[in-house]
C-alpha positions in Angstrom: 88.5 18.1 12.0 88.0 19.9 15.3 90.9 20.7 17.4 91.1 19.3 20.9 90.6 22.8 22.4 87.3 23.1 20.5 86.1 19.7 21.7 87.0 20.6 25.3 85.1 24.0 24.9 82.0 22.2 23.6 82.1 19.7 26.4 82.5 22.5 28.9 79.3 24.1 27.6 77.3 20.9 27.0 78.0 19.1 30.3 76.5 21.8 32.6 73.5 22.0 30.3 72.9 18.3 30.4 73.3 18.3 34.2 70.8 21.1 34.4 68.3 19.3 32.2 68.6 16.2 34.3 68.2 18.1 37.5 65.1 19.9 36.2 63.5 16.7 35.0 64.4 15.0 38.3 63.0 17.9 40.3 59.8 17.9 38.3 59.4 14.1 39.0 60.1 14.5 42.7 57.4 17.2 42.9 54.9 15.1 41.0 55.6 12.2 43.4 55.1 14.5 46.4 51.8 15.6 45.0 50.7 12.0 44.4 51.7 11.1 48.0 49.7 14.0 49.4 46.6 12.9 47.5 47.1 9.3 48.7 47.5 10.4 52.3 44.3 12.6 52.1 42.5 9.6 50.6 43.7 7.4 53.3 42.7 9.9 56.0 39.2 10.0 54.5 39.0 6.2 54.4 40.1 6.0 58.0 37.2 8.2 59.0 34.7 6.5 56.8 35.4 3.0 58.0 34.6 3.7 61.7 31.5 5.5 60.7 30.4 2.5 58.6 31.2 0.1 61.4 29.1 2.2 63.8 26.2 2.2 61.3 26.5 -1.6 60.8 26.4 -2.1 64.6 23.2 -0.1 64.8 21.6 -2.1 62.0 22.7 -5.4 63.6 21.1 -4.2 66.9 17.8 -3.4 65.1 17.9 -6.8 63.3 18.4 -8.5 66.6 15.4 -6.7 68.1 13.2 -7.6 65.1 14.3 -11.3 65.3 13.6 -11.3 69.0 10.1 -9.9 68.4 9.5 -12.5 65.7 10.6 -15.3 68.0 8.4 -14.0 70.8 5.4 -13.9 68.4 6.1 -17.4 67.1 6.4 -18.6 70.6 3.1 -17.0 71.5 1.4 -18.5 68.4 2.8 -22.0 69.2 1.5 -21.6 72.8 -2.0 -20.8 71.4 -1.9 -23.8 69.1 -1.0 -26.2 71.9 
């Protein structure tokens, strides 16, 4: 059997090693999370730029559709006027 002094010496060497391993794994995880957050923020920034651009393009398309509808209505009115 091991003596109490040997057990304490082993604990004295293992404990800092275990703490160091835990710290390294935790630090690695924290850095991975930071990287993921940076990617998400970049993606969000791109999305925030894309959405207003799309809204502006949709507004332009809606204006053009309104103009075409108005022209169609004018032509239909002119045709109905000719038929009467």
